[in-house]
N, C-alpha and C positions, 0 to 999 in steps of 0.2 A: 668462583663458587664461594658463597658466603656460608659461614657456619653460624647457626643460631643457637645461643646458649641461654636458656631461660633464667638461669640463676646469676648471670653476669649482667649487670645493669649499667647503662651509660647515663649518668646524671651529674649535674653540677652539684646538687645537694646530695649528701649521703644519707639514705634512709636509715632509720633505726635498725640495728642488727646487721649492718653492712659496714665495710670500710673500703677506702680507695687505695689502689696500688698503681704504680707506674712501671710499665714493662717495655723492655726492648730498647734499642738504640734511639728510637724516636720518642721514647717515654710515653707510650699510649696509656691513657688512664682507663682503668677498669674498676668498677665498684662491685665487690664480691661479698658474699655472706660471711659473717664471723665464724660460722660453723666450719669453714674450710681450715681454720687454725688448728683443729683437732686431727686433721688428716695427715698421715705420715708423708704422703707425696707432696703436699703443700708445705709441710715443715722442711722438706728437702730444699724447696725453692727459697724459703726463709733463711736457711743455712747459707745458701749461695749469696744472698743479700748481705748477710752478716760478714762473710768472708771478703766480699768486694767493697762494702761501704762501712763496715762496722756499725755503730749505732748512731752515726751522724748522717742525717738526711737533710741537707740544706734546703731542699725544695719544700720541706714540710710534709712530704708524703713518702710512703714506703716504696723504694725502688727495688725491682727484681731484675737482676741482670741475666735475662735469658731471651731468646727470640719469642716474639708474640705467638708463633705457631706452636712452640713447645708449651708455653703458658696455657694456650687454649686447649691443647691436647690433654695436659694434666688436669686442668679444672673441669673439662668436659666429663671426666671419669669420676668426679667426686659426687658424693651423695648430697 
């Protein structure tokens, strides 16, 4: 069963107002709106990233160390 999230875009180029994150063990790429940065539940994911990786992300992208299912669940509830 696929979950369709209209605010999460899969694209090579990042549109204005969005940014890319890499999630999970396979580092699946998601392009999400910058408005998520203001959401407390997304800030919790960013805190996990800081604890795990600090501010060094050698791949050039922001990595979030959680399962894709958790990431999709959190982001599906954001405005």
